Backbone as CSV, one residue per row, in Angstrom:
resi,resn,N_x,N_y,N_z,CA_x,CA_y,CA_z,C_x,C_y,C_z
1,MET,-6.882,-17.235,-19.715,-8.229,-17.625,-20.598,-8.766,-18.926,-20.696
2,CYS,-9.962,-19.521,-20.374,-10.031,-21.044,-20.123,-10.253,-21.552,-21.516
3,VAL,-10.007,-22.605,-21.952,-9.976,-23.448,-23.460,-11.439,-24.579,-23.080
4,GLU,-11.136,-25.538,-21.832,-11.750,-26.670,-22.162,-12.605,-26.115,-20.888
5,PHE,-11.986,-26.098,-19.557,-13.186,-25.677,-18.708,-12.192,-24.702,-17.620
6,CYS,-13.507,-23.967,-17.248,-13.067,-22.477,-16.249,-13.609,-22.595,-15.406
7,ILE,-13.036,-22.514,-14.037,-13.761,-22.432,-12.395,-13.618,-21.292,-12.021
8,MET,-14.570,-20.629,-11.904,-14.552,-18.749,-11.594,-14.703,-19.614,-9.990
9,VAL,-13.838,-18.589,-9.277,-13.994,-18.678,-8.020,-13.946,-16.835,-7.483
10,HIS,-14.879,-17.152,-6.774,-15.653,-15.741,-5.993,-14.900,-15.637,-5.038
11,ARG,-14.180,-14.551,-5.197,-13.411,-13.472,-4.409,-13.549,-12.882,-3.311
12,GLY,-14.951,-12.714,-3.126,-15.511,-12.072,-1.983,-16.160,-13.159,-0.941
13,GLU,-16.308,-14.376,-1.594,-16.899,-15.516,-0.386,-15.477,-15.782,0.211
14,ILE,-14.293,-15.830,-0.575,-13.098,-16.310,-0.176,-12.487,-15.234,1.140
15,LEU,-13.302,-13.941,0.267,-12.319,-13.007,1.571,-13.045,-12.851,2.754
16,LYS,-14.350,-13.356,2.795,-15.162,-13.662,3.856,-14.827,-14.474,5.134
17,GLN,-14.861,-15.495,4.088,-14.152,-16.925,4.499,-12.995,-16.710,5.764
18,ALA,-12.225,-16.167,4.885,-10.832,-15.781,5.716,-10.884,-14.919,6.715
19,ILE,-11.405,-13.532,6.291,-11.761,-12.945,8.026,-12.245,-13.491,8.522
20,LEU,-13.764,-14.029,8.964,-14.374,-14.673,9.451,-13.520,-16.003,10.497
21,ASP,-12.199,-16.602,9.406,-11.020,-17.714,9.912,-10.245,-16.936,11.133
22,SER,-10.142,-16.049,10.559,-8.745,-15.429,10.950,-9.354,-14.918,12.478
23,GLY,-10.544,-14.280,12.977,-10.992,-14.035,14.331,-11.029,-12.549,14.557
24,PHE,-10.741,-11.789,13.139,-10.879,-10.531,13.024,-12.327,-10.022,13.237
25,SER,-12.914,-9.113,13.682,-14.096,-8.778,13.329,-14.656,-8.059,11.913
26,ILE,-15.228,-7.822,11.108,-15.497,-7.117,10.139,-15.432,-5.073,10.383
27,SER,-15.366,-5.383,11.552,-15.657,-4.011,11.896,-14.611,-3.235,11.562
28,LEU,-13.845,-4.146,12.572,-12.055,-4.086,12.814,-11.443,-4.262,11.750
29,VAL,-11.780,-4.680,10.639,-10.933,-4.819,9.720,-11.092,-3.639,8.450
30,ALA,-12.483,-3.094,8.709,-12.841,-2.281,7.815,-11.970,-0.668,8.338
31,LYS,-12.404,-0.380,9.731,-11.254,0.321,10.540,-10.282,0.427,9.701
32,ARG,-8.987,-0.365,9.850,-8.066,-0.426,9.641,-7.481,-0.298,8.177
33,LEU,-8.648,-0.641,6.910,-8.602,-0.285,5.811,-9.008,1.154,5.987
34,GLY,-9.771,1.935,6.483,-10.147,3.645,6.677,-11.453,3.197,5.420
35,LYS,-12.512,2.368,5.704,-13.389,2.036,4.994,-14.660,1.747,5.682
36,SER,-15.969,1.878,5.424,-16.566,1.112,6.163,-17.226,-0.307,6.127
37,ARG,-18.502,-0.211,7.043,-18.403,-1.886,7.079,-19.625,-2.001,5.958
38,ARG,-20.336,-1.646,5.481,-21.026,-1.926,4.180,-20.006,-1.784,2.942
39,PHE,-18.941,-1.265,2.977,-18.133,-1.270,1.832,-17.364,-2.767,2.072
40,MET,-17.255,-3.275,3.475,-16.370,-4.569,3.727,-17.273,-5.631,2.580
41,TYR,-18.905,-5.810,3.374,-20.129,-6.339,2.964,-20.220,-6.360,1.198
42,ASP,-19.978,-5.441,0.504,-20.215,-4.652,-0.619,-18.821,-5.731,-0.962
43,LEU,-17.780,-5.608,-0.833,-16.518,-6.641,-1.192,-17.408,-8.202,-0.960
44,PHE,-18.003,-8.789,-0.115,-18.119,-10.081,0.180,-19.128,-10.415,-1.098
45,GLU,-19.568,-9.563,-1.845,-20.634,-9.969,-2.499,-20.107,-10.113,-4.123
46,ASN,-18.745,-9.307,-3.821,-18.398,-9.110,-5.077,-17.348,-10.287,-5.726
47,PRO,-17.582,-11.010,-6.771,-16.825,-12.062,-7.399,-15.935,-11.065,-7.854
48,GLN,-15.281,-10.458,-8.371,-14.012,-9.914,-8.543,-13.802,-8.993,-7.439
49,VAL,-13.493,-9.217,-6.422,-12.701,-8.540,-5.342,-11.301,-8.020,-6.129
50,PRO,-11.003,-6.632,-6.038,-9.806,-6.049,-6.775,-8.320,-6.711,-5.958
51,ILE,-7.527,-7.448,-6.169,-6.576,-7.922,-6.015,-5.621,-7.004,-4.819
52,ASP,-5.884,-5.742,-5.399,-5.064,-4.768,-4.141,-6.008,-5.069,-2.722
53,HIS,-7.074,-5.054,-3.044,-8.151,-5.325,-1.448,-7.704,-6.631,-0.704
54,LEU,-7.420,-8.086,-1.736,-7.027,-8.518,-1.193,-5.966,-8.373,-0.394
55,LEU,-4.695,-8.095,-1.175,-3.313,-8.128,-0.511,-3.008,-7.295,0.693
56,GLN,-4.265,-6.234,1.079,-4.542,-5.123,2.113,-5.204,-5.670,2.830
57,ILE,-6.045,-6.867,2.787,-6.535,-7.009,3.753,-6.070,-8.226,4.631
58,GLY,-5.464,-8.680,3.276,-4.394,-10.175,3.737,-3.143,-9.920,4.601
59,LYS,-2.554,-8.392,4.782,-1.845,-8.223,5.189,-2.171,-7.866,6.342
60,ILE,-3.695,-7.220,6.890,-4.038,-6.843,7.973,-4.462,-8.412,9.240
61,ILE,-5.131,-9.620,8.365,-5.582,-10.460,9.139,-4.136,-11.689,8.650
62,SER,-3.250,-11.583,8.380,-2.344,-12.323,8.185,-2.655,-13.363,7.379
63,TYR,-2.716,-13.281,6.351,-3.634,-14.746,5.477,-3.154,-14.405,3.903
64,ASP,-2.521,-15.442,3.620,-1.680,-15.760,2.141,-2.996,-16.075,0.975
65,PHE,-3.985,-15.319,0.498,-4.899,-15.595,-0.312,-4.096,-16.168,-1.890
66,SER,-2.960,-15.954,-1.968,-2.444,-16.744,-2.940,-2.722,-18.449,-3.254
67,SER,-3.011,-19.468,-2.310,-3.805,-20.290,-2.805,-4.443,-20.712,-3.407
68,GLN,-5.629,-19.787,-2.655,-6.811,-20.026,-3.647,-7.007,-18.690,-4.559
69,ILE,-6.383,-17.853,-5.065,-6.418,-16.935,-6.145,-5.314,-17.200,-6.777
70,SER,-5.352,-17.482,-7.940,-3.648,-18.246,-8.678,-3.122,-16.715,-9.023
71,GLU,-4.547,-15.610,-9.886,-3.572,-13.940,-10.038,-3.182,-13.432,-8.755
72,ILE,-2.809,-13.776,-7.913,-1.799,-13.225,-6.538,-0.567,-13.206,-6.730
73,LYS,-0.452,-14.385,-7.239,1.010,-14.777,-7.379,1.777,-14.033,-8.248
74,ASN,1.266,-13.512,-9.386,1.696,-12.459,-10.243,1.797,-11.262,-9.920
75,PHE,0.644,-10.862,-9.188,0.496,-9.992,-8.800,1.317,-9.339,-7.597
76,THR,1.746,-10.245,-6.466,2.187,-9.791,-5.296,3.598,-9.877,-6.092
77,VAL,4.311,-10.296,-6.948,5.464,-9.911,-7.308,6.025,-8.745,-8.370
78,ALA,4.939,-8.161,-8.582,5.238,-6.692,-9.369,5.177,-5.831,-7.906
79,SER,3.959,-5.920,-6.946,3.719,-4.911,-6.340,5.015,-5.376,-5.329
80,GLU,5.835,-5.998,-5.201,6.889,-5.590,-3.704,8.180,-5.144,-4.183
81,THR,8.451,-4.238,-5.400,8.816,-3.002,-5.571,8.497,-2.181,-4.899
82,PHE,6.995,-2.007,-4.670,6.450,-0.432,-4.676,6.385,-0.542,-2.828
83,SER,7.008,-1.549,-2.247,6.439,-1.901,-0.769,6.351,-0.324,-0.015
84,GLU,5.974,-0.811,0.614,5.443,1.005,1.728,7.408,0.892,2.195
85,THR,8.033,-0.213,2.507,9.614,0.714,2.866,10.218,0.577,1.654
86,ASN,10.153,0.209,0.584,10.884,0.850,-0.811,10.181,2.540,-0.571
87,TRP,9.144,2.985,-0.704,8.841,4.917,-1.001,8.827,5.306,0.579
88,MET,9.272,4.543,1.714,9.826,5.292,2.537,11.329,5.444,2.660
89,LYS,12.010,5.050,1.997,13.404,5.272,1.676,13.458,6.195,0.523
90,LYS,12.765,5.973,-0.554,12.346,7.453,-1.155,12.768,8.766,-0.569
91,TYR,11.325,8.127,0.194,10.718,9.527,1.027,12.226,9.982,1.876
92,LEU,12.707,9.405,2.562,14.088,9.999,2.951,14.996,10.526,2.238
93,THR,15.385,9.622,1.242,16.441,10.460,0.579,15.826,11.814,-0.027
94,LEU,14.969,11.592,-0.063,14.611,13.098,-0.905,14.325,14.303,0.210
95,LEU,14.194,13.916,1.187,14.178,14.466,2.776,15.727,15.010,2.808
96,GLU,16.458,14.050,2.993,17.609,14.841,3.183,18.295,15.539,2.212
97,LYS,18.131,15.265,1.048,18.600,16.135,-0.142,18.007,17.556,-0.170
98,TYR,16.964,17.328,0.597,16.432,18.939,0.216,16.536,19.426,1.571
99,ASN,16.825,19.092,2.382,17.347,20.003,3.635,18.864,20.281,3.572
100,LYS,19.696,19.340,2.875,20.708,20.172,1.984,20.790,21.193,1.514
101,LEU,19.989,20.930,0.721,19.866,22.176,-0.354,19.299,23.502,0.281
102,LEU,18.491,22.860,1.818,18.284,23.974,2.739,19.733,25.184,3.093
103,GLU,19.997,23.923,3.578,21.495,24.385,4.278,22.545,24.832,3.148
104,ASP,22.781,24.638,2.274,23.414,25.281,1.388,23.221,26.779,0.821
105,GLY,21.545,26.664,0.735,20.723,27.913,0.156,21.256,28.981,1.354
106,ILE,21.091,28.348,2.784,21.228,29.508,3.534,22.499,30.062,4.267
107,GLU,23.616,28.968,3.542,24.847,29.617,3.893,25.135,30.282,2.924
108,GLN,24.690,29.697,1.444,25.004,31.391,0.528,24.587,32.301,0.836
109,TYR,23.102,32.655,1.486,22.456,33.674,1.857,23.408,34.693,2.537
110,PHE,23.961,33.834,3.515,24.610,34.741,4.654,25.974,35.011,4.090
111,LEU,26.908,34.096,3.259,27.985,34.453,2.909,27.697,35.672,1.745
112,SER,26.588,35.809,1.132,26.439,36.932,0.133,26.362,38.144,1.268
113,ASP,25.538,38.018,2.399,25.304,39.108,3.185,26.612,39.889,3.800
114,ILE,27.132,38.945,3.830,29.142,39.170,4.755,29.714,40.052,3.759
115,LYS,29.754,39.781,2.320,30.440,40.122,1.822,29.869,41.437,0.997
116,ALA,28.277,41.276,1.239,28.070,42.423,0.631,28.153,43.751,2.061
117,SER,28.446,43.002,3.001,28.795,44.489,4.284,30.161,45.066,4.208
118,LYS,31.290,43.832,3.843,32.453,44.030,3.704,32.928,45.354,2.678
119,LYS,31.957,45.765,1.507,31.516,46.307,0.914,31.415,47.847,1.104
120,ASN,30.803,47.683,1.771,30.304,49.256,2.870,31.163,50.007,3.473
């Protein structure tokens, strides 16, 4: 909230300039995002580009927007706990537990078959 004087930054213009300065083509950035060029140009016109888009594009072009957009500093700290690495670790842990459960279930199945055949 601005009390006396507030400078509104146009995130779309900052984004456009960062991409142009990076040497990446707009088409390539759009492709890596899985979006269209039209989507990119719509972002350039948007003064309030969502921070998550800025962070995604920043990763692609290796650019840190936090020096120009102060809200990113707070957002970055919160989003670091949900990085791709953390999600991958959680997925692998879950997959290992699932495989263990399958192995245990198969062993139990065969053990019950052996017990049943011994009774006959």
